[in-house]
C-alpha positions in Angstrom: 0.1 12.3 20.2 3.5 12.8 18.3 1.6 13.9 15.0 -0.5 16.2 17.0 2.1 17.8 18.8 4.3 18.1 15.6 1.6 20.0 13.8 0.9 22.3 16.7 4.5 23.0 17.4 4.9 24.3 13.8 2.0 26.7 14.1 3.9 28.3 17.0 7.1 28.3 15.3 5.8 29.6 11.7 2.0 29.9 11.0 2.5 30.4 7.3 0.1 27.8 5.6 2.7 26.5 3.1 5.1 25.7 6.1 2.4 24.2 8.3 1.3 22.0 5.4 5.1 20.9 5.1 4.7 19.0 8.2 2.2 16.6 6.5 4.4 16.6 3.4 7.5 15.5 5.6 5.2 12.7 7.1 4.1 11.4 3.8 6.8 11.9 1.4 9.0 9.1 2.9 6.3 6.6 2.5 6.2 7.5 -1.3 9.9 7.4 -1.8 10.6 4.4 0.4 7.7 2.1 0.6 8.6 -0.1 -2.5 12.1 -0.6 -1.5 11.0 -1.5 2.0 8.2 -3.9 0.7 11.1 -5.5 -1.5 13.1 -6.2 1.6 10.0 -7.2 3.7 9.4 -10.1 1.2 13.1 -11.2 1.1 14.3 -11.0 4.6 13.0 -12.0 8.0 10.1 -9.6 8.6 10.2 -9.6 12.3 14.1 -9.0 12.6 13.6 -6.2 10.1 10.9 -4.6 12.2 13.0 -4.7 15.5 15.8 -3.0 13.6 13.7 -0.3 12.2 11.8 0.3 15.6 15.1 0.7 17.4 16.4 3.5 14.8 13.0 5.1 15.2 13.4 5.2 19.0 16.8 6.6 18.7 15.7 9.5 16.4 12.6 10.1 18.5 14.7 10.4 21.6 17.1 12.9 20.2 14.3 15.0 18.8 12.6 15.1 22.2 15.9 16.2 23.7 16.2 19.0 21.1 12.4 20.1 21.8 13.3 20.1 25.6 16.4 22.3 25.1 14.4 24.8 22.9 16.8 24.2 19.9 13.9 23.3 17.4 13.5 25.6 14.3 11.0 24.8 11.3 13.7 23.4 9.4 14.7 20.9 12.3 11.2 20.0 12.9 10.8 19.1 9.3 14.1 17.3 9.2 13.2 15.0 12.1 9.6 14.5 10.9 11.0 13.3 7.6 13.5 11.0 9.3 10.7 9.6 11.4 8.8 9.3 8.2 11.5 7.2 6.9 11.3 4.9 9.6 7.6 4.6 9.2 8.0 4.1 5.6 10.6 1.3 6.0 8.4 -0.7 8.7 4.8 -0.1 7.0 5.0 -3.0 4.4 6.4 -5.3 7.0 3.6 -4.4 9.5 0.7 -4.8 7.2 1.1 -8.6 6.3 1.2 -9.5 10.0 -2.6 -9.5 10.2 -3.2 -12.0 7.2 -0.3 -14.3 8.8 -2.6 -14.3 12.1 -6.0 -15.2 10.6 -7.4 -17.4 8.0 -8.8 -15.5 4.9 -12.3 -15.8 5.6 -11.6 -13.7 8.8 -9.5 -11.1 7.1 -11.9 -8.3 6.6 -13.0 -8.1 10.3 -9.4 -8.7 11.3 -8.5 -5.6 9.5 -11.3 -3.7 11.1 -10.2 -4.8 14.5 -6.7 -3.8 13.8 -8.1 -0.5 12.6 -10.0 -0.2 15.9 -6.6 -0.2 17.8 -5.4 2.6 15.6 -8.5 4.8 15.8 -8.9 4.4 19.6 -5.2 5.8 19.9 -6.2 8.5 17.3 -9.2 9.3 19.5 -7.4 9.5 22.8 -3.9 10.6 21.8 -4.4 13.9 20.2 -6.9 14.9 23.1 -4.1 14.2 25.7 -1.7 16.5 23.9 -3.4 19.7 25.3 -3.2 18.1 28.8 0.4 17.1 28.4 1.6 20.4 27.1 -0.1 22.1 30.0 1.5 19.8 32.5 5.0 19.3 31.1 5.3 21.7 28.3 5.5 21.0 24.6 8.4 18.4 25.1 6.1 16.1 26.9 4.4 14.3 23.9 7.9 13.9 22.3 9.4 12.3 25.2 6.3 10.0 25.8 6.6 9.0 22.1 10.3 8.0 22.3 9.6 5.9 25.6 6.6 4.1 24.2 8.7 2.8 21.0 10.5 0.7 23.7 7.4 -1.4 24.3 7.0 -2.0 20.5 10.6 -3.3 20.4 9.8 -5.6 23.2 6.7 -7.0 21.6 8.5 -7.8 18.3 11.3 -9.5 20.3 8.8 -11.8 22.0 6.5 -12.4 19.1 6.9 -15.2 16.6 5.1 -15.6 13.4 2.9 -18.7 13.0 3.8 -19.0 9.3 7.0 -20.7 8.7 8.4 -19.7 5.2 10.4 -22.5 3.6 12.5 -21.6 0.5 13.9 -24.1 -2.2 15.3 -21.1 -4.3 17.9 -18.4 -3.3 16.2 -15.1 -2.2 15.4 -12.7 -4.9 17.7 -9.8 -5.5 16.8 -6.3 -4.2 16.6 -4.6 -7.6 14.8 -7.7 -9.2 12.4 -7.8 -6.3 11.6 -3.9 -6.7 11.1 -4.4 -10.4 8.9 -7.7 -9.9 6.7 -5.7 -7.3 6.0 -3.1 -9.9 5.5 -5.4 -12.8 3.0 -7.4 -10.8 1.0 -4.2 -9.7 0.7 -3.2 -13.2 -0.6 -6.8 -14.4 -2.9 -7.3 -11.5 -6.4 -5.7 -12.5 -7.9 -5.9 -9.0 -4.8 -4.2 -7.5 -4.6 -1.6 -10.2 -8.3 -0.8 -9.7 -7.8 -0.2 -6.1 -4.9 2.0 -6.6 -7.0 4.3 -8.9 -9.7 4.7 -6.4 -7.3 5.4 -3.8 -5.7 8.1 -5.8 -8.9 9.8 -6.4 -9.8 9.9 -2.7 -6.6 10.7 -0.9 -5.3 13.3 -3.1 -8.3 15.6 -2.1 -8.9 14.1 1.5 -5.2 15.1 2.4 -6.6 18.6 2.6 -8.0 18.5 6.1 -4.9 16.7 7.4 -2.7 19.3 6.3 -4.7 22.4 7.2 -6.5 21.4 10.4 -3.7 23.1 12.8 -4.5 26.4 10.9 -8.3 25.9 11.0 -8.0 25.5 14.7 -5.6 28.3 15.4 -6.4 31.0 12.9 -9.7 30.3 11.6 -11.4 29.6 14.9 -8.8 31.2 17.1 -8.4 28.2 19.7 -5.2 26.7 21.2 -3.5 23.3 21.6 -6.5 21.7 23.5 -8.9 22.5 20.7 -6.7 21.2 17.8 -6.2 18.1 20.0 -10.0 17.8 20.5 -10.4 18.2 16.8 -8.0 15.2 16.0 -9.5 13.2 18.8 -13.0 13.7 17.3 -11.7 12.3 13.9 -10.6 9.3 15.9 -13.9 9.0 17.6 -15.7 9.2 14.2 -13.3 6.6 12.8 -14.2 4.3 15.9 -17.7 4.7 15.2 -17.2 3.8 11.5 -15.4 0.8 12.3 -18.3 -0.6 14.4 -20.7 0.4 11.7 -18.6 -0.8 8.9 -19.9 -4.5 8.6 -23.4 -3.2 8.6 -22.7 -0.5 6.0 -20.5 -2.9 3.8 -23.4 -5.3 3.8 -26.1 -2.7 2.7 -24.1 -0.6 0.2 -21.4 -2.9 -1.1 -17.7 -1.8 -1.4 -17.9 0.5 -4.4 -21.0 2.4 -3.0 -19.3 2.4 0.6 -16.3 4.1 -0.7 -18.5 6.6 -2.7 -20.7 7.4 0.6 -17.3 7.8 2.4 -15.9 10.3 -0.3 -19.2 12.3 -0.2 -18.8 12.3 3.7 -15.4 13.6 3.5 -16.4 16.2 0.9 -19.3 17.4 3.3 -16.7 17.5 6.2 -14.4 19.7 4.1 -17.1 22.2 3.4 -18.1 22.3 7.2 -14.3 22.9 7.8 -14.6 25.7 5.3 -17.4 27.3 7.1 -16.3 26.7 10.8 -15.6 29.8 12.8 -16.5 28.2 16.1 -15.6 24.9 17.8 -18.8 23.2 17.4 -19.1 23.1 13.5 -15.4 22.0 13.4 -16.1 19.2 15.8 -19.1 17.9 13.6 -16.8 18.0 10.6 -14.2 15.9 12.5 -16.5 13.3 13.5 -18.0 13.1 9.9 -14.3 13.1 8.5 -13.2 10.2 10.9 -16.3 8.1 10.0 -15.7 8.5 6.4 -12.1 8.0 6.4 -12.4 4.6 8.1 -15.1 3.5 5.6 -12.9 4.4 2.6 -9.5 3.2 4.1 -10.7 0.0 5.4 -12.6 -1.0 2.3 -9.3 -0.2 0.0 -7.2 -2.1 2.4 -9.4 -5.2 2.2 -9.4 -4.8 -1.6 -5.6 -4.8 -1.6 -5.0 -7.5 0.7 -7.2 -10.0 -0.8 -5.8 -9.3 -4.4 -2.2 -10.5 -3.3 -0.5 -13.8 -2.9 2.1 -14.4 -0.2 5.1 -14.1 -2.1 4.3 -10.5 -3.2 2.1 -9.4 -0.3 4.6 -6.9 1.2 5.4 -5.2 -2.2 2.0 -5.1 -3.4 1.0 -3.3 0.1 4.0 -1.2 -0.4 2.5 0.0 -3.9 -0.5 0.8 -2.3 1.1 2.8 0.4 3.3 4.4 -2.1 0.1 5.6 -4.0 -1.6 6.5 -0.7 1.2 8.6 0.7 2.1 10.0 -2.9 -1.3 11.5 -3.2 -1.1 12.8 0.4 2.2 14.3 -0.2 1.2 16.1 -3.5 -2.1 17.0 -2.1 -0.7 18.6 1.1 1.9 20.7 -0.8 -0.9 21.8 -3.2 -3.5 22.6 -0.4 -0.9 24.6 1.7 0.1 26.6 -1.3 -3.5 27.1 -2.3 -4.4 28.2 1.2 -1.7 30.8 1.0 -3.3 32.4 -2.2 -7.1 32.0 -1.7 -7.4 31.2 2.1 -8.3 28.3 4.2 -12.1 28.3 3.6 -11.9 28.6 -0.1 -9.2 25.7 -0.2 -11.4 23.4 1.8 -14.3 24.3 -0.8 -12.0 23.4 -3.8 -10.9 20.0 -2.1 -14.4 19.0 -1.5 -15.3 20.0 -5.2 -12.3 17.8 -6.2 -13.7 14.7 -4.3 -17.2 14.9 -5.7 -15.6 15.3 -9.4 -13.2 12.3 -8.9 -16.2 9.9 -8.1 -17.6 9.5 -11.6 -14.0 9.8 -13.2 -12.9 6.6 -11.0 -16.2 4.7 -10.9 -15.4 2.4 -13.7 -12.6 0.8 -11.4 -14.4 -1.7 -9.2 -13.2 -2.9 -5.8 -12.9 -6.3 -4.2 -13.1 -8.2 -7.5 -10.6 -10.8 -6.4 -12.9 -11.8 -3.7 -13.2 -15.7 -3.8 -10.1 -16.3 -6.0 -7.9 -18.8 -4.5 -4.4 -17.2 -4.4 -2.6 -20.3 -2.9 0.3 -21.8 -4.9 -1.0 -24.6 -7.3 2.3 -26.2 -7.8 0.8 -27.8 -11.1 3.6 -26.8 -13.6 5.9 -29.9 -14.0 9.6 -29.3 -13.2 11.4 -28.3 -16.4 13.8 -31.0 -17.9 17.4 -30.1 -18.7 20.2 -32.5 -20.0 22.8 -30.5 -18.1 22.8 -28.6 -14.6 21.5 -25.1 -15.3 22.8 -22.3 -13.2 20.4 -20.1 -11.5 21.6 -17.0 -13.0 21.8 -18.3 -16.6 19.5 -16.5 -19.0 17.4 -15.2 -20.5 15.1 -17.8 -20.8 12.5 -18.2 -23.5 9.6 -20.7 -22.8 7.3 -21.7 -25.7 3.9 -23.4 -25.4 2.8 -25.0 -28.7 -1.1 -25.3 -29.1 -3.1 -27.2 -31.9 -6.5 -25.8 -32.0 -9.5 -26.0 -34.4 -9.3 -22.8 -36.7 -13.1 -22.0 -36.0 -12.2 -21.4 -32.5 -9.3 -19.0 -33.1 -10.9 -15.8 -31.8 -12.0 -17.5 -28.6 -8.6 -19.0 -28.1 -6.9 -15.8 -28.5 -9.3 -14.0 -26.0 -8.7 -16.8 -23.4 -4.9 -16.6 -24.0 -5.0 -13.0 -23.1 -5.7 -13.7 -19.5 -2.8 -16.0 -19.5 -0.6 -13.4 -20.9 -1.5 -11.3 -17.9 -0.5 -14.1 -15.6 2.8 -14.6 -17.1 3.7 -11.0 -17.1 2.5 -10.5 -13.5 4.7 -13.6 -12.3 8.0 -12.5 -13.8 7.9 -12.5 -17.8 9.4 -9.4 -19.2 8.1 -10.0 -22.7 5.2 -12.1 -24.1 3.7 -12.9 -27.5 1.8 -15.6 -29.5 2.5 -16.5 -33.0 0.5 -18.7 -35.6 2.1 -20.9 -38.1 1.8 -19.4 -41.7 2.2 -22.8 -43.2 0.0 -25.0 -41.0 -3.5 -23.8 -39.9 -4.3 -24.0 -36.2 -0.7 -24.2 -35.0 -0.2 -21.4 -32.3 3.1 -20.8 -30.4 2.9 -18.8 -27.1 6.3 -17.4 -26.1 7.4 -15.5 -23.0 10.7 -14.3 -21.8 12.1 -14.3 -18.1 15.5 -13.0 -16.9 17.0 -16.0 -15.5 16.6 -19.8 -14.7 15.8 -19.1 -11.1 13.2 -16.4 -12.0 11.6 -19.0 -14.4 11.5 -21.4 -11.3 10.0 -18.9 -9.2 7.1 -18.7 -11.8 6.5 -22.4 -11.0 6.1 -21.4 -7.3 4.0 -18.3 -8.1 1.2 -19.8 -10.1 -1.8 -19.9 -8.1 -4.9 -22.1 -8.1 -7.0 -19.2 -9.7 -4.5 -19.2 -12.4 -4.6 -22.8 -12.9 -8.4 -22.4 -13.7 -7.5 -19.8 -16.4 -4.9 -22.3 -17.9 -7.4 -25.1 -18.0 -9.8 -22.9 -20.1 -7.0 -22.2 -22.7 -5.9 -25.9 -22.6 -9.3 -26.8 -23.3 -8.9 -25.4 -27.0 -5.9 -27.8 -27.5 -7.2 -30.6 -29.8 -4.9 -33.5 -28.9 -3.2 -34.4 -25.5 -1.5 -31.5 -23.7 0.3 -28.4 -25.1 4.0 -28.9 -25.7 6.3 -26.8 -23.5 9.8 -26.0 -24.4 12.5 -24.1 -22.4 15.3 -22.3 -24.4 18.2 -20.7 -22.7 20.4 -17.9 -24.3 23.2 -19.9 -26.0 26.1 -18.0 -24.9 24.9 -18.3 -21.3 24.4 -22.1 -21.6 27.6 -22.9 -23.3 29.7 -20.8 -20.8 28.0 -22.7 -17.9 28.6 -26.2 -19.5 32.3 -25.4 -20.3 32.9 -24.1 -16.9 31.3 -26.9 -14.9 33.3 -29.2 -12.8 34.1 -32.6 -14.6 
């Protein structure tokens, strides 16, 4: 209701396509800017308490804005400012909200649980916008904004009451905020299933954002309707998404994840064509139903693909990277489509966006979805504790770890190929540099090296290695001729000497 009312309010304040599209930009830009820092916070602080604080702030902002609308003090700039502030709140809480579903259900039930969670969102998306016209007629334009502010009190109460069934125990100090952000980006860059999902998301949301940005203008200027029609079109998107959620298990079984996303992309392209051709409500309603069905098919599949690719220690940050790509594409797309609509008109802009989605399909097809399905990402804890003759401080470093292998020279190529996957694991879990060297004087002697920032960060690597990683390491160890590979831990000499000198006697 808040989103629908904001878009409609802007069309009455300033119907310029660029300005109207800025409402979507102001909503999505904070997600791009703040999602990753919020994900880092969600991984290193208590998520429930963090959500309570953010929801209270959102409630205060929403109440102030409702008062300004009620007093008739809102201008386009004030509307964009408060939309941006509410968007910051949504960006801060999104990475902490999304890991709640995996905390409530076992992994085998994750896909249907995410769909069920999406049902709640799409039921509200179907009902809420349709009620905007009724509320505006009964209470005026401030009505939806007051109701939004009041409703947040219920969210705060639910969070205060709820307790997570997962108990997190830490043997190491929490990560530092800057390091946590960097580790999240490093993990995303070295996780092929996550990276593939991000590429598919970028190719879809950049173009699908067109109808979200331009729909208020389609309803008001292209069709000549009022707030009731705009709410009806948004409600039809929600109804389409609701129907898609019920059809999703059947469609997913018949098509598989990659073809399902392709079908959803083609459905979105068709809906954009229909929006471009719509000059009466019936065609726009059909486009909205198809858009909602296609949207849920794509979004749910991408969301599941991200969730199953993430272990618990980096879940919020990995989801934050997905949110950042999602809303970054929507932000750039909304600004682009608003500007283009001002140059060539609404219909032509929708046609261009439809063509872009179709073109993106073959360009992103090589990135496959749900490739992490079946991987066991639970901590394996199979690395033995490192041995040190003196106590090592958590901040000491950098640390160089070496692993010495003795292999049959005949297997050199196969060994290096297998070791490439281990390299990905080391970088993903915290190493900022990795390399492999072979002894020039002794054939078959290989030394793997990787560097981490500190002793604490290396100990975190011990906790981050998964059962899936263990299988990869066993394949590499299979090439080792005698016994097990020799592991050595080397700490920067200045750091180590200073710590030993200053240690209490």
